[in-house]
C-alpha positions in Angstrom: 82.7 72.8 153.7 79.3 73.7 152.7 80.2 77.5 153.3 83.3 77.5 151.4 81.4 76.0 148.4 78.7 78.4 148.6 81.6 81.3 148.9 83.3 80.2 145.8 79.9 79.7 143.9 79.2 83.3 144.7 82.6 84.4 143.5 82.2 82.8 140.0 79.1 84.5 139.2 80.3 88.1 140.4 80.7 90.3 137.3 84.1 90.4 135.9 85.8 93.4 134.7 85.0 93.4 130.7 88.1 93.1 128.5 87.9 95.4 125.7 87.0 93.5 122.7 90.4 92.5 120.1 90.0 94.3 117.1 91.8 93.5 113.8 91.7 95.5 110.6 93.1 93.6 107.4 93.9 95.9 104.6 94.8 94.6 101.2 96.8 97.4 99.5 98.7 98.0 96.0 95.5 97.5 94.2 94.9 99.3 90.7 97.2 97.8 88.1 95.5 94.7 87.7 91.7 94.3 87.3 91.2 90.6 87.5 93.4 90.1 90.8 92.0 93.2 92.2 88.3 92.2 91.7 89.5 88.4 93.2 90.9 90.4 96.4 87.4 92.5 96.7 85.4 88.8 96.5 87.3 87.7 99.8 84.7 87.0 102.6 84.7 89.3 105.6 85.0 93.1 106.1 88.1 93.7 104.6 89.4 97.2 103.6 91.1 97.7 100.2 93.7 100.4 99.8 93.9 101.5 95.9 96.8 103.1 94.3 96.0 106.4 92.3 96.1 107.1 88.7 96.6 103.5 87.7 94.5 101.6 85.1 92.0 100.0 87.1 92.0 102.0 90.4 88.5 103.6 89.8 87.3 100.2 88.8 88.5 98.3 91.8 87.5 101.0 94.0 83.8 101.0 92.5 84.0 97.2 92.9 84.7 97.4 96.4 82.2 99.9 97.5 79.5 98.2 95.6 80.2 94.8 97.8 79.9 97.1 100.9 83.7 96.9 101.2 85.9 99.9 102.7 88.0 101.9 100.3 91.4 103.5 101.3 93.7 105.9 99.1 97.0 103.9 98.9 99.1 107.4 98.6 102.6 106.8 97.1 105.3 108.3 99.1 109.0 109.1 98.4 111.3 106.2 99.7 114.9 106.7 101.4 116.2 104.3 98.8 115.1 106.2 95.7 112.7 103.8 94.2 110.2 105.1 92.0 107.1 106.0 93.7 104.8 105.7 90.3 102.1 108.1 89.5 100.7 110.3 92.0 103.8 110.3 94.4 104.4 112.8 96.8 108.0 113.9 97.3 110.1 116.2 99.9 111.0 118.8 97.0 107.4 119.5 96.2 106.0 123.2 97.0 103.3 123.3 99.1 101.1 123.8 96.5 102.2 121.1 94.4 102.0 118.7 97.6 98.2 119.6 98.3 97.4 119.5 94.6 99.0 115.6 94.7 97.1 114.9 97.7 93.8 116.2 96.0 94.4 114.5 92.7 95.1 111.2 94.7 91.5 111.6 96.6 89.8 112.4 93.2 91.3 109.4 91.5 89.8 106.7 93.9 86.2 106.9 94.5 84.5 106.3 97.8 87.7 106.8 99.9 87.2 106.9 103.6 90.7 106.9 104.8 94.5 107.1 103.3 97.6 105.0 104.0 101.0 105.4 102.8 102.5 103.3 99.5 106.1 103.2 100.3 107.1 106.6 101.9 110.1 105.5 104.2 111.5 108.9 103.5 108.5 110.9 103.4 106.7 109.6 106.6 109.6 110.6 108.9 109.6 114.3 107.8 107.7 116.4 110.2 106.9 119.3 107.6 105.5 116.7 104.8 103.4 114.8 107.5 102.1 118.1 108.8 101.1 119.1 105.2 99.3 115.7 104.7 97.5 115.6 107.5 96.2 119.1 107.1 95.0 118.4 103.4 93.4 115.0 104.6 91.6 117.1 107.3 90.1 119.4 104.9 89.2 116.4 102.7 86.3 115.5 104.6 85.7 112.7 107.1 89.0 110.8 106.5 91.4 108.8 108.5 95.1 108.1 108.3 96.7 104.7 108.7 100.5 104.7 109.0 102.0 101.7 107.0 105.3 102.1 109.3 107.6 101.5 106.3 110.3 103.1 108.4 110.6 102.9 112.3 111.3 106.8 112.5 107.9 107.6 111.0 106.5 110.8 112.5 102.9 110.3 110.7 100.7 109.0 113.2 101.8 111.7 115.7 101.2 114.3 112.9 97.9 112.7 112.5 97.1 113.1 116.1 98.5 116.6 116.3 96.1 117.5 113.3 93.0 116.0 115.3 93.0 113.3 112.5 91.5 109.8 113.2 94.3 107.5 112.8 96.0 104.0 113.6 99.3 102.1 112.5 100.1 98.9 111.0 101.2 96.2 113.7 101.9 93.4 111.2 102.6 92.8 107.6 100.9 89.6 106.7 102.5 88.7 103.2 106.0 90.4 103.3 107.2 86.9 102.7 105.2 85.0 99.9 104.6 81.8 101.6 101.3 80.6 102.7 102.3 79.1 106.1 104.0 82.2 107.0 101.2 84.2 106.3 99.3 81.8 108.6 101.6 82.1 111.3 101.5 86.0 111.1 97.7 85.7 112.0 98.4 84.0 115.1 
């Protein structure tokens, strides 16, 4: 019995293969239209990331506010939807020429200071088009040390694969926390 106890004790202190740490990134997007709400969002505690729409009344202000508080800033780049909804200013569309597309990406990057990455705003049509996503990733690769996060607004998206093909750091959204405006639902999404 004493030998068995010694064996079990020795097994308990053996190093166990470490599990990779769980990493969660929370991105708060759709910022730029409302200064008080945008600043309130930036004041939330923790290492949150803020995705700011281009060419909105308070885009630059909110990006500066976030950056000044040590928060990460992304460009929340509007992209064409499959249901025809208006993308708003700075939207990318399938009917754009290559030059207009590149100009649109650059204008978006220029409109939001301190950008470290880009994610799509809407984009259910554009993100499933291989040529448009190839153009986007080429433009982002030329835009500096940027990454791309696919918001996955359509299951047929090719955005993340296009980012990988271009050698651009990338990730994808796994969970929408607040696609229902209910506090208990949001808490449940976090579990």
